[in-house]
C-alpha positions in Angstrom: -30.1 -25.7 32.6 -26.3 -25.5 33.0 -25.8 -27.7 30.0 -28.2 -25.5 28.0 -26.3 -22.4 29.0 -23.0 -24.0 28.1 -24.4 -24.9 24.7 -25.5 -21.4 24.1 -22.1 -20.1 25.2 -20.4 -22.5 22.7 -22.7 -21.3 19.9 -21.9 -17.7 20.7 -18.2 -18.5 20.7 -18.5 -20.3 17.4 -20.4 -17.3 16.0 -17.6 -14.8 16.8 -15.0 -17.3 15.5 -16.8 -17.6 12.2 -17.1 -13.8 12.0 -13.4 -13.3 12.7 -12.5 -16.0 10.2 -15.0 -14.7 7.5 -12.2 -12.6 5.9 -9.8 -15.5 5.5 -10.9 -16.6 2.0 -10.7 -13.1 0.7 -7.3 -12.3 2.3 -5.9 -15.7 1.2 -7.0 -15.1 -2.4 -4.2 -12.5 -2.9 -1.4 -15.1 -2.3 0.1 -17.7 -4.6 -1.3 -20.6 -2.7 -4.6 -19.5 -1.1 -5.6 -22.7 0.7 -2.8 -22.9 3.2 -3.1 -19.2 4.0 -6.8 -19.5 4.5 -6.2 -22.4 6.9 -3.7 -20.4 8.9 -5.9 -17.4 9.2 -8.9 -19.6 10.3 -6.7 -21.2 12.9 -5.6 -17.8 14.1 -9.3 -16.8 14.6 -9.9 -20.0 16.6 -6.8 -19.4 18.8 -7.7 -15.8 19.4 -11.2 -16.7 20.6 -9.9 -19.5 22.9 -7.0 -17.5 24.4 -9.1 -14.4 25.0 -11.9 -16.4 26.5 -9.5 -17.9 29.0 -7.9 -14.6 29.8 -11.4 -13.0 30.3 -12.3 -15.7 32.9 -9.0 -15.3 34.8 -9.2 -11.6 34.8 -12.9 -11.7 36.0 -14.4 -9.5 33.2 -11.7 -6.9 32.6 -12.3 -7.0 28.9 -9.6 -4.6 27.5 -7.0 -6.3 29.7 -8.1 -9.6 28.3 -7.4 -8.4 24.8 -3.9 -7.3 25.8 -3.2 -10.5 27.7 -3.5 -12.6 24.5 -1.1 -10.5 22.5 2.0 -12.3 23.7 0.5 -15.6 22.4 -0.1 -13.9 19.1 3.6 -12.7 19.0 4.8 -16.2 19.8 2.7 -17.5 16.9 4.2 -14.9 14.6 7.7 -16.1 15.6 6.6 -19.7 14.6 5.4 -18.4 11.3 8.7 -16.6 10.8 10.5 -19.9 11.4 8.4 -21.8 8.9 7.9 -19.2 6.2 10.8 -16.7 6.6 10.9 -13.4 4.7 13.9 -11.3 3.9 15.2 -11.7 7.5 15.9 -15.4 8.0 16.1 -15.7 11.8 12.7 -16.2 13.5 12.7 -13.5 16.1 14.3 -10.7 14.0 12.2 -11.9 11.1 9.0 -11.5 13.2 10.1 -8.0 14.3 10.9 -7.0 10.7 7.5 -8.3 9.6 5.7 -6.3 12.3 7.4 -3.1 11.1 7.0 -3.6 7.3 4.2 -6.1 6.7 1.5 -3.5 5.8 3.9 -1.6 3.5 5.0 -4.7 1.7 1.5 -5.8 1.1 0.7 -2.5 -0.6 3.9 -2.5 -2.6 3.9 -6.1 -3.7 2.0 -7.4 -6.7 -0.9 -9.8 -6.1 -0.2 -13.5 -5.7 3.1 -13.4 -3.9 4.4 -16.4 -1.9 3.2 -16.6 1.7 6.1 -15.3 3.8 6.0 -13.9 7.3 6.5 -10.3 6.1 3.4 -10.6 3.9 1.3 -12.5 6.5 2.0 -10.6 9.7 -0.6 -7.8 9.0 -3.6 -10.1 8.2 -2.6 -12.5 11.0 -2.7 -9.8 13.6 -5.8 -8.2 12.1 -7.7 -11.5 12.4 -6.3 -12.1 15.9 -7.5 -8.7 17.1 -10.9 -9.1 15.4 -11.4 -12.4 17.2 -10.1 -11.1 20.6 -12.3 -7.9 20.5 -15.3 -9.9 19.4 -14.7 -12.4 22.3 -14.7 -9.7 24.9 -17.9 -8.1 23.5 -19.6 -11.5 23.5 -18.5 -12.4 27.0 -19.7 -9.0 28.2 -23.2 -9.9 26.9 -23.0 -8.0 23.6 -23.3 -10.9 21.2 -24.6 -9.2 18.1 -22.1 -6.2 18.2 -19.4 -8.9 18.6 -19.9 -9.6 14.9 -18.9 -6.1 13.9 -15.0 -6.5 14.2 -15.0 -9.5 11.9 -17.4 -7.7 9.5 -15.2 -4.6 9.3 -12.2 -6.8 8.7 -14.1 -8.5 5.9 -14.9 -5.2 4.3 -11.2 -4.3 4.4 -10.2 -7.6 2.9 -12.6 -7.1 0.0 -11.1 -3.6 -0.6 -7.5 -4.7 -0.3 -7.2 -6.5 -3.7 -10.5 -6.2 -5.6 -9.0 -7.2 -9.0 -7.8 -10.6 -8.0 -9.9 -11.7 -5.0 -13.1 -12.2 -7.0 -16.5 -12.7 -5.5 -16.5 -13.4 -1.8 -19.2 -16.0 -1.6 -17.4 -18.1 1.0 -16.7 -15.1 3.2 -20.3 -13.9 2.9 -21.5 -17.4 3.8 -19.3 -17.5 6.9 -20.6 -14.1 8.0 -24.2 -15.3 7.5 -23.5 -18.5 9.4 -22.1 -16.4 12.3 -25.3 -14.3 12.4 -27.4 -17.5 12.4 -25.4 -18.9 15.3 -26.0 -15.6 17.2 -29.8 -16.1 16.8 -29.5 -19.7 17.8 -27.6 -18.8 21.0 -30.1 -16.1 22.2 -32.1 -17.2 25.3 -35.7 -17.9 24.3 -37.1 -16.4 27.5 -35.5 -13.0 26.9 -36.2 -12.0 23.3 -35.6 -8.3 23.9 -32.6 -6.3 22.8 -30.8 -6.7 26.1 -30.5 -10.5 25.7 -29.3 -10.1 22.1 -26.4 -8.0 23.3 -27.6 -4.4 23.1 -27.4 -3.5 26.8 -25.2 -0.5 27.3 -24.2 0.3 30.9 -23.9 4.0 31.5 -22.7 5.4 34.8 -24.0 8.9 35.3 -23.4 11.4 38.2 -26.1 11.5 40.8 -27.2 15.0 39.8 -27.9 13.9 36.3 -29.2 10.4 36.9 -32.8 11.2 36.2 -32.0 13.1 33.0 -29.7 10.3 31.6 -31.9 7.3 32.2 -33.1 7.0 28.6 -29.5 6.8 27.3 -29.1 3.0 27.6 -32.2 2.5 25.6 -31.1 5.0 23.0 -27.6 3.5 22.7 -29.2 0.0 22.5 -31.5 1.1 19.7 -28.6 2.8 17.8 -26.5 -0.3 18.1 -29.3 -2.5 16.8 -29.8 -0.2 13.8 -26.1 -0.2 13.1 -25.8 -4.0 13.2 -29.0 -4.4 11.2 -27.6 -2.2 8.4 -23.9 -2.9 8.5 -23.9 -6.7 8.7 -26.2 -7.4 5.7 -24.6 -4.5 3.8 -21.1 -5.8 4.2 -22.2 -9.3 3.3 -23.9 -8.1 0.1 -20.9 -5.9 -0.8 -18.5 -8.8 -0.5 -20.7 -11.2 -2.6 -21.6 -8.5 -5.2 -18.6 -8.8 -7.5 -19.8 -12.1 -8.9 -23.2 -10.6 -9.7 -21.7 -7.5 -11.2 -19.2 -9.3 -13.4 -20.2 -7.6 -16.6 -20.3 -4.1 -15.2 -17.6 -1.7 -16.6 -17.1 -0.1 -13.2 -14.4 -1.7 -11.1 -13.2 -1.1 -7.5 -10.0 0.8 -7.1 -6.9 -1.2 -6.1 -5.1 0.4 -3.1 -1.8 -0.8 -4.5 -2.1 1.7 -7.3 -3.1 4.8 -5.3 0.4 6.3 -5.0 3.9 6.2 -6.2 6.0 3.4 -4.9 9.1 4.2 -2.8 12.0 4.7 -5.2 15.6 3.7 -4.7 17.8 5.3 -7.4 20.2 3.0 -9.1 23.0 4.0 -11.4 22.4 1.9 -14.5 23.4 2.2 -18.1 20.7 3.1 -20.6 19.7 -0.2 -22.3 19.7 1.5 -25.7 23.3 2.4 -25.2 24.3 -1.2 -25.5 23.0 -1.5 -29.1 25.9 0.3 -30.6 28.5 -1.7 -28.7 26.8 -5.0 -29.4 26.4 -4.3 -33.1 30.1 -3.7 -33.3 30.8 -7.1 -31.7 27.7 -9.2 -32.7 29.1 -12.6 -31.6 29.3 -12.0 -27.8 27.2 -14.7 -26.1 24.7 -13.0 -23.7 22.5 -15.9 -22.6 21.3 -19.4 -23.4 17.6 -19.8 -24.1 15.7 -23.1 -24.5 12.1 -24.0 -24.8 11.1 -22.3 -28.1 12.2 -19.8 -30.7 10.6 -16.6 -29.7 11.6 -12.9 -29.5 12.4 -11.7 -26.0 11.4 -8.3 -24.5 14.1 -6.8 -22.3 13.2 -3.2 -21.4 10.5 -0.7 -22.4 11.3 3.0 -22.4 8.5 5.4 -22.1 10.1 8.7 -21.0 11.8 10.9 -23.6 13.9 13.8 -22.2 15.0 15.2 -25.6 18.4 13.6 -25.2 17.5 10.0 -24.5 14.8 7.5 -23.8 14.8 6.2 -20.3 13.0 3.3 -18.6 10.5 3.6 -15.8 12.1 4.0 -12.4 9.8 2.0 -10.0 9.0 -1.7 -9.8 6.6 -3.6 -7.5 8.0 -6.7 -5.9 6.0 -9.6 -7.2 5.7 -13.3 -6.6 6.1 -16.0 -9.3 2.6 -15.3 -10.7 2.6 -11.8 -12.2 -0.5 -9.5 -12.4 -2.4 -9.7 -15.6 -1.9 -7.0 -18.2 -4.4 -4.2 -18.5 -5.2 -5.0 -22.1 -4.6 -8.3 -23.9 -4.0 -8.5 -27.6 -6.7 -10.3 -29.7 -4.4 -13.2 -30.6 -1.6 -14.6 -28.4 0.4 -17.7 -28.1 1.8 -19.0 -24.8 5.5 -19.4 -24.6 7.8 -20.8 -21.8 11.6 -20.4 -22.0 14.4 -21.4 -19.7 17.1 -18.7 -19.6 20.7 -19.0 -18.3 22.3 -15.6 -18.3 26.0 -15.3 -19.1 27.2 -11.8 -20.1 23.9 -9.8 -20.1 24.5 -6.6 -18.2 22.1 -4.8 -15.9 19.2 -6.1 -13.7 16.5 -6.5 -16.3 15.1 -9.9 -17.3 14.4 -10.8 -20.9 11.0 -12.5 -21.1 8.7 -13.7 -23.9 6.0 -11.3 -24.8 3.7 -10.2 -21.9 5.2 -12.0 -18.8 2.7 -14.0 -16.7 5.1 -16.1 -14.5 8.7 -16.2 -13.5 10.3 -18.9 -11.4 13.8 -19.0 -10.0 14.4 -15.3 -9.3 12.9 -12.6 -7.0 11.6 -9.9 -9.4 10.1 -6.5 -9.4 7.3 -5.9 -11.9 6.4 -2.7 -13.7 2.7 -3.0 -14.6 2.8 -0.3 -17.2 5.7 -1.6 -19.3 5.7 -5.3 -18.4 9.4 -4.9 -17.6 10.9 -7.2 -15.0 13.8 -6.3 -12.7 15.9 -8.6 -10.6 15.6 -7.8 -6.9 18.9 -9.6 -6.3 21.1 -7.4 -8.4 22.6 -8.1 -11.8 21.2 -11.1 -13.7 24.5 -12.3 -15.0 25.2 -15.8 -13.7 21.5 -16.6 -12.8 19.0 -18.9 -14.3 15.2 -18.6 -14.4 12.1 -19.8 -16.2 9.8 -17.3 -17.8 6.3 -17.7 -19.2 4.5 -15.1 -21.3 1.8 -14.5 -23.9 3.4 -13.5 -27.2 1.1 -11.3 -29.4 0.5 -12.5 -32.9 -0.2 -9.6 -35.2 -0.3 -11.6 -38.4 -3.2 -10.4 -40.5 -4.2 -7.7 -38.0 -5.5 -4.7 -40.0 -6.4 -2.4 -37.1 -9.0 -0.6 -39.2 -11.2 0.3 -36.2 -8.4 0.6 -33.6 -8.4 3.9 -31.7 -5.2 5.3 -30.3 -5.5 5.8 -26.5 -5.6 9.3 -25.1 -6.7 11.1 -22.0 -5.7 10.5 -18.3 -2.9 8.1 -17.9 -1.6 8.4 -21.5 -0.2 11.9 -21.5 3.3 10.6 -20.8 3.2 8.6 -24.0 2.4 11.7 -26.0 4.8 14.1 -24.3 7.6 15.7 -26.3 10.0 18.0 -24.5 11.0 21.4 -26.0 13.9 21.6 -28.4 12.6 19.4 -31.2 14.1 19.9 -34.7 12.3 22.6 -36.6 11.1 20.2 -39.4 10.1 17.4 -37.1 6.3 18.2 -37.2 6.4 18.5 -40.9 8.2 15.2 -41.5 5.8 13.5 -39.1 2.7 14.9 -40.8 3.9 13.9 -44.3 5.2 10.5 -43.2 2.0 9.6 -41.4 -0.5 10.9 -44.0 -4.2 10.5 -43.5 -6.3 7.6 -42.2 -6.7 5.7 -38.9 -4.1 5.5 -36.2 -2.8 2.1 -37.3 -2.5 3.2 -40.9 -0.6 6.3 -39.9 1.8 4.4 -37.6 2.4 1.9 -40.4 3.3 4.6 -42.8 5.8 6.1 -40.3 7.5 2.7 -39.9 7.5 2.2 -43.7 9.0 5.7 -44.2 11.9 4.8 -41.9 12.4 1.3 -43.5 12.4 2.6 -47.1 14.3 5.9 -46.7 17.3 4.8 -44.7 19.9 2.0 -44.5 22.0 0.3 -41.8 25.5 1.7 -41.8 28.3 0.4 -39.6 30.3 3.1 -37.8 27.5 5.6 -37.2 27.9 7.1 -33.7 25.4 6.2 -31.1 22.7 8.6 -29.7 19.0 9.0 -30.2 18.2 12.5 -29.0 16.9 15.5 -30.9 20.4 16.5 -32.2 21.0 13.0 -33.7 17.5 12.8 -35.2 17.8 16.3 -36.6 20.8 15.2 -38.6 19.2 11.9 -39.6 15.7 12.7 -40.7 14.9 13.8 -44.2 11.5 14.7 -45.8 9.6 11.7 -47.1 10.5 10.9 -50.7 14.1 11.8 -50.2 16.9 9.3 -49.5 18.4 9.5 -46.0 21.6 8.3 -44.5 22.5 5.3 -42.4 21.8 4.5 -38.8 21.2 1.7 -36.4 18.3 0.1 -34.6 18.8 2.6 -31.8 18.1 5.6 -34.0 15.3 4.0 -36.0 13.3 2.9 -32.9 13.8 6.3 -31.3 12.9 8.2 -34.5 9.7 6.1 -34.8 8.5 6.9 -31.3 9.3 10.6 -31.6 7.6 10.9 -35.0 4.6 9.0 -33.7 4.2 11.4 -30.8 4.5 14.3 -33.1 1.7 12.8 -35.1 -0.5 12.4 -31.9 0.1 8.7 -31.4 1.0 7.3 -27.9 4.3 5.6 -28.3 7.3 4.1 -26.6 10.6 2.2 -27.4 11.3 -1.4 -26.5 14.7 -3.1 -26.5 14.8 -6.8 -26.9 16.3 -9.8 -28.6 15.4 -11.8 -31.7 15.4 -15.6 -31.7 18.8 -17.2 -31.3 20.4 -17.9 -34.7 21.6 -21.3 -33.6 18.4 -22.0 -31.6 20.0 -21.7 -28.1 22.6 -19.0 -27.7 21.4 -15.3 -27.9 24.3 -13.2 -28.9 24.9 -9.4 -28.9 24.1 -9.3 -32.6 20.5 -10.5 -31.8 19.7 -7.3 -29.9 17.2 -4.9 -31.5 15.0 -2.0 -30.7 11.5 -1.3 -32.0 8.6 1.0 -31.4 5.1 0.4 -30.0 1.7 2.2 -30.2 -1.0 1.8 -27.6 -4.6 1.2 -28.8 -7.7 1.2 -26.7 -8.9 -2.4 -25.9 -5.9 -3.9 -27.8 -2.8 -2.8 -25.9 0.7 -2.2 -27.2 1.2 -3.0 -30.9 4.8 -3.4 -32.1 6.1 -1.7 -35.3 9.4 -2.5 -36.9 11.1 0.7 -38.3 14.4 -1.0 -39.1 15.2 -1.0 -42.8 14.3 -4.6 -43.7 11.3 -6.0 -45.5 8.8 -7.0 -42.8 5.2 -6.4 -42.0 4.3 -3.3 -40.0 2.8 -5.0 -37.1 5.0 -8.1 -36.7 6.8 -9.3 -33.6 10.1 -7.7 -32.9 12.7 -8.6 -35.6 16.1 -10.2 -35.2 18.6 -7.8 -36.8 21.2 -10.4 -37.8 24.4 -9.0 -39.3 22.8 -5.8 -40.6 22.6 -3.9 -37.3 26.3 -3.5 -36.9 27.6 -0.2 -35.5 30.5 0.8 -33.4 31.2 3.5 -30.8 29.8 4.0 -27.3 26.6 5.7 -26.4 26.8 9.4 -26.9 24.2 12.1 -27.3 25.1 15.2 -29.3 22.7 17.4 -27.4 24.5 16.7 -24.1 28.0 17.0 -25.6 29.4 14.2 -23.4 29.1 10.6 -22.6 25.7 9.6 -21.3 26.0 5.9 -21.2 25.4 5.8 -17.5 22.9 8.6 -17.3 19.7 6.7 -16.9 18.3 5.9 -13.5 16.2 3.0 -12.6 14.6 2.1 -9.3 13.3 -0.7 -7.2 11.2 -1.3 -4.1 12.8 -4.4 -2.6 11.0 -6.5 0.0 13.2 -5.2 2.7 12.2 -1.6 2.4 8.9 -0.5 3.7 9.4 3.1 2.6 6.8 5.8 3.4 4.0 3.3 3.6 5.3 1.8 6.9 4.0 4.8 8.7 0.6 4.4 7.2 0.2 0.7 7.4 2.0 -0.6 10.4 0.3 -3.6 12.0 -2.3 -3.1 14.6 -0.2 -4.6 17.3 2.6 -2.1 16.8 0.0 0.7 17.0 -1.4 -0.7 20.1 2.0 -1.0 21.8 3.0 2.5 20.8 -0.3 3.8 22.1 0.1 2.0 25.5 3.6 3.4 25.9 3.5 6.8 24.3 0.4 8.2 26.0 1.7 7.7 29.5 5.1 9.1 28.5 3.4 12.2 27.1 1.4 12.5 30.4 4.6 12.3 32.4 6.2 14.9 30.2 3.3 17.2 31.0 3.7 16.6 34.7 7.5 17.3 34.5 6.7 20.8 33.2 5.3 21.6 36.7 8.7 20.9 38.2 10.9 22.8 35.6 11.2 26.4 34.5 10.4 29.6 36.3 8.0 29.7 39.3 5.3 31.2 37.1 5.7 28.5 34.4 5.6 25.7 37.0 2.4 27.0 38.7 0.6 27.4 35.4 1.8 23.9 34.2 0.5 22.4 37.5 -2.8 24.2 37.1 -3.1 22.8 33.6 -2.5 19.3 34.9 -5.2 19.8 37.5 -7.7 20.9 34.8 -6.8 17.8 32.8 -7.3 15.6 35.8 -10.7 17.1 36.3 -11.7 16.4 32.8 -10.5 12.8 33.1 -12.6 12.4 36.2 -15.7 13.5 34.3 -15.9 17.1 35.6 -16.9 19.6 32.9 -15.7 23.1 33.3 -17.8 25.9 31.8 -16.0 28.6 29.7 -16.6 31.2 32.5 -15.2 29.1 35.3 -12.8 31.0 37.6 -10.3 29.6 40.0 -12.8 30.0 42.8 -15.4 28.0 40.7 -12.8 25.3 40.1 -12.0 25.2 43.9 -15.8 24.9 44.7 -16.2 22.1 42.2 -13.2 20.2 43.6 -14.5 20.6 47.2 -17.8 19.2 46.1 -16.2 16.2 44.4 -13.6 15.6 47.2 -15.5 16.4 50.5 -12.5 15.7 52.7 -10.4 18.4 51.0 -9.5 21.4 53.3 -10.7 24.7 51.8 -7.6 26.7 52.9 -5.1 25.0 50.6 -7.6 25.3 47.7 -7.9 29.0 48.2 -4.2 29.4 48.4 -3.7 27.4 45.2 -6.3 29.6 43.4 -4.5 32.7 44.6 -1.1 31.5 43.4 -2.6 30.6 40.0 -4.2 34.0 39.6 -0.9 35.7 40.6 1.0 33.6 38.1 -1.5 34.2 35.3 -1.9 38.0 35.8 1.8 38.8 36.5 1.7 38.9 40.3 4.7 38.0 42.5 5.3 34.2 42.9 8.2 32.4 44.5 9.7 28.9 44.0 8.1 27.9 47.3 4.7 28.8 45.8 5.5 26.6 42.7 6.5 23.7 44.9 3.3 24.1 46.9 1.2 24.2 43.7 2.8 21.0 42.4 2.3 19.1 45.6 -1.3 20.3 46.0 -2.1 19.4 42.4 -0.6 16.0 42.8 -2.7 15.3 45.8 -5.9 16.6 44.2 -5.3 14.6 41.0 -4.8 11.4 43.0 -8.0 12.1 44.9 -9.9 12.7 41.6 -8.6 9.4 40.2 -9.7 7.5 43.4 -13.2 9.0 43.2 -13.7 8.0 39.6 -15.4 5.0 38.2 -13.3 1.8 37.5 -13.4 2.5 33.8 -12.0 6.0 34.2 -9.3 4.8 36.6 -8.3 2.1 34.1 -8.0 4.6 31.3 -6.5 7.4 33.4 -3.0 7.0 32.0 -4.0 5.8 28.5 -6.6 8.3 27.5 -5.2 9.9 24.3 -7.1 13.1 24.9 -5.0 14.0 28.0 -1.8 14.9 26.1 -3.8 17.0 23.7 -5.3 18.9 26.6 -2.0 19.4 28.2 -0.5 20.7 25.0 -2.8 23.7 25.1 -2.3 25.2 28.5 -3.0 28.8 27.3 -6.5 27.9 26.4 -7.2 26.3 29.8 -5.6 29.2 31.6 -7.5 31.7 29.5 -10.8 30.2 30.6 -9.8 30.8 34.2 -8.6 34.4 33.5 -11.8 35.3 31.6 -14.0 34.2 34.4 -11.8 36.0 37.0 -11.9 39.2 35.1 -15.7 39.1 35.0 
């Protein structure tokens, strides 16, 4: 029989281990190498069950203490992970502490598929550990089926964390189903009722209410059974459902996109401001590129202020594998280049087309623009390898293409006040009639055919500069550079109702390897539903409307520094960028701190708040000290399970205390009530009265704690309701006054 019981105990332990580890495949799917992460998480579940089981035996059934006893082992394991897979902080112990403080925030502010470092592993590791520990305590207390709930809840959270990359959770659903099967196999055959399956709920009721509360265990057991029967299959089905609903247009929301990322302003120069300088000195080597002759995208600028186009200001830290684009062009070619940067300024990384992977540098990724930012500062002197999908617009007619509009695209249509008076008229005549692609093509053609490159034209691309440049279609305009033509295209497109932006990049190197300053160019892009961003070349050269970004060659020369006529001063350093580096948790750290930190704060802050309330009975005036002591007595009564009616007077409270603590002398209770009434209604009280009240309340509170159940004694200093009750003494005192007045 002992062997049979041990076998059932092992099956139950295996069940909670599988339940705690069920989330491992889904959590690991968000990392660059899922298999090692899944193995580590599964090992964490096994260790949590083993350590907590041993602690539970040594502590003789004190379940909550058994959970806490295993946390030092979890912390030691986290230090080991910090040594093997360090994050921004390289030393193991400080790295583990840093991971505890920032892990949740960095997961939410990091693009999917990052490398597995301790700062990105701490949160799931501790979550799996706590799920296994809590499940073990429930199982060893006889509640086997409810012990599956912590792992099931963690599984649901893992499915919601990254729905766009995790895919269907068949393995996780299978592990949860296997855990449920082991629970059934471990149930004793001679006790098939709900109590043997783990539904027994022990309720300790006062003697006066014992008869009335007898049905509560059965009601709680039935409610637990219903919750398990509904929650466990529901969670399993929800996790496995993405594979069956692959064709549905509705997708789960990604929590990484629910809010703005923390922004660190950086003083950087507007990337368009470099075009004028580089066109004046076209032979300055910027970088060496090998691996293929392809245009490179540098920075996309979507915000127009009326004086300049500026890039987006926030970037999500990403691993080598970058998140997929929201829309993929119909035809693309894959290109991989090796880049060695020499004199390229700024923190932005030139990449081929839509970037999909970057090796050799820590980058931040802007999902909307596809722009990459170095998280290690300026890119000059660094080397990296970039892979991207380069759109091929050859032969694309765009007859049925629809320009995007609605929520999320307002920023690409917005034009600030102060536009030149004839801007709308020029845009309407240049665009003409027809579909969005035809209208955008005509705007680009108008700019190519009506203007010429002219060296020496001052920089600037705001309203004032465009007002001097633009002429009605059919007339011959003046000269400008790529900076003005790209800005003019985007502004005219927005005036014509087309969502647009400006992109700065580089054409293929003239000698095949060295990209020089004369290869820099800017162009415009329009966004179409289901297609994505389509590039248009507005520079005055003979090229197709929807071709890849051109190489300007020697014709894009211009001198002078960046200057905007609207501002009337130099604005070359006016644009601001931003980043969210791995070392900065930002505002998310408060919302997503690891469970261990929350638990430690809970265990320390609640007693400290309680002590603060007790100290109020020893400070201030005599009246304030008496009322504070009375408040703490009422709090102690509630912690002991004594419920006070709204009409209770001080005499009623004294009678209730005398009934609960039979050995209490009635004289001191009456004197305490009299002092409280005097303090509450403005009667005379002395410091001696306050000292007596504090001492009497301390003795009564100690007696109430001794007379309480073991569970209430254990939670006496950690009950989070007590500080909330102490924070509202006026309400508690008012109850006593109201009763007294009646």
